[in-house]
C-alpha positions in Angstrom: 82.7 108.8 102.7 82.5 110.2 99.2 86.3 109.7 98.8 86.1 106.1 99.8 83.3 105.5 97.3 85.5 107.1 94.5 88.4 104.8 95.4 86.2 101.7 95.4 84.6 102.7 92.1 88.1 103.1 90.6 89.2 99.7 91.8 86.1 98.1 90.3 86.6 99.9 87.0 90.2 98.6 86.4 89.2 95.0 85.6 86.5 96.2 83.2 89.1 98.3 81.3 91.5 95.3 81.2 88.8 93.3 79.5 88.8 95.8 76.6 92.4 95.0 75.8 93.5 98.6 76.2 95.1 98.2 79.6 98.2 96.2 80.2 99.6 95.7 83.7 103.0 94.1 84.1 105.3 93.4 87.1 108.7 91.9 87.2 110.9 91.0 90.2 114.0 91.0 87.9 114.6 94.2 85.9 116.1 93.5 82.5 119.8 94.4 82.3 122.5 94.7 79.7 126.2 93.8 79.8 129.2 95.6 78.3 132.6 94.0 78.2 135.9 95.1 76.8 139.0 97.1 77.2 138.2 100.6 78.6 139.7 103.1 76.1 137.9 106.4 76.9 136.1 107.7 80.0 134.5 111.1 79.8 132.3 112.9 82.3 129.7 115.1 80.7 126.4 116.8 81.5 123.2 116.0 79.5 119.7 117.4 79.6 117.2 114.9 80.8 113.7 114.4 79.4 112.3 116.6 82.2 114.7 119.4 81.4 117.0 118.9 84.3 120.7 118.4 83.8 122.2 115.0 84.6 125.9 114.1 85.1 126.8 111.2 82.8 130.0 109.2 82.5 130.5 108.0 79.0 132.7 104.8 78.8 134.0 103.4 75.5 134.7 99.6 75.5 136.9 98.0 72.8 136.4 94.3 72.0 137.5 92.3 69.0 138.1 95.3 66.8 134.8 97.0 67.6 133.9 99.7 70.1 130.7 100.5 72.0 130.0 103.5 74.3 127.6 103.5 77.2 126.6 106.5 79.3 126.3 105.8 83.1 124.5 108.0 85.6 126.7 110.1 87.8 130.5 110.4 88.1 131.6 106.8 87.6 135.1 107.4 86.2 136.9 105.8 89.1 135.1 102.5 88.4 136.5 102.2 84.9 140.3 102.2 84.8 141.8 103.0 81.4 143.5 100.1 79.5 142.0 97.4 81.7 139.4 94.8 80.6 136.1 95.3 82.4 132.6 93.7 82.4 129.7 95.7 83.7 126.0 94.9 84.1 123.6 97.8 83.9 120.0 98.8 83.5 119.6 101.0 80.4 117.7 104.3 81.0 116.5 107.3 79.0 119.3 109.7 79.8 121.8 107.3 81.3 122.2 103.7 82.5 122.3 102.6 86.1 125.3 100.4 87.1 124.6 97.1 88.8 128.1 95.7 89.0 131.6 96.5 87.5 134.2 93.7 87.4 137.8 94.1 86.3 138.7 90.9 84.3 
């Protein structure tokens, strides 16, 4: 019974805090994503240390487009999805240690 009272009290307290302007709740059905497009020039598998101290496999892909290059780190071993010297477009969700791939399209 005491636990139920604590839960109800917490639920009632949240709207009061929101009125102070110090609490912000947000929800989205569509996560924001980024796009990288270009000729794949370098694909390199590496290991990085995440924020929590664990090691994470990351595939770094360098895209060339109109004289500029950009490199994106994707979570896991994704090398087979990025053929060298082919033009690719990928949509991904940026992350802290690496980005999560949504789609890869060879163009």
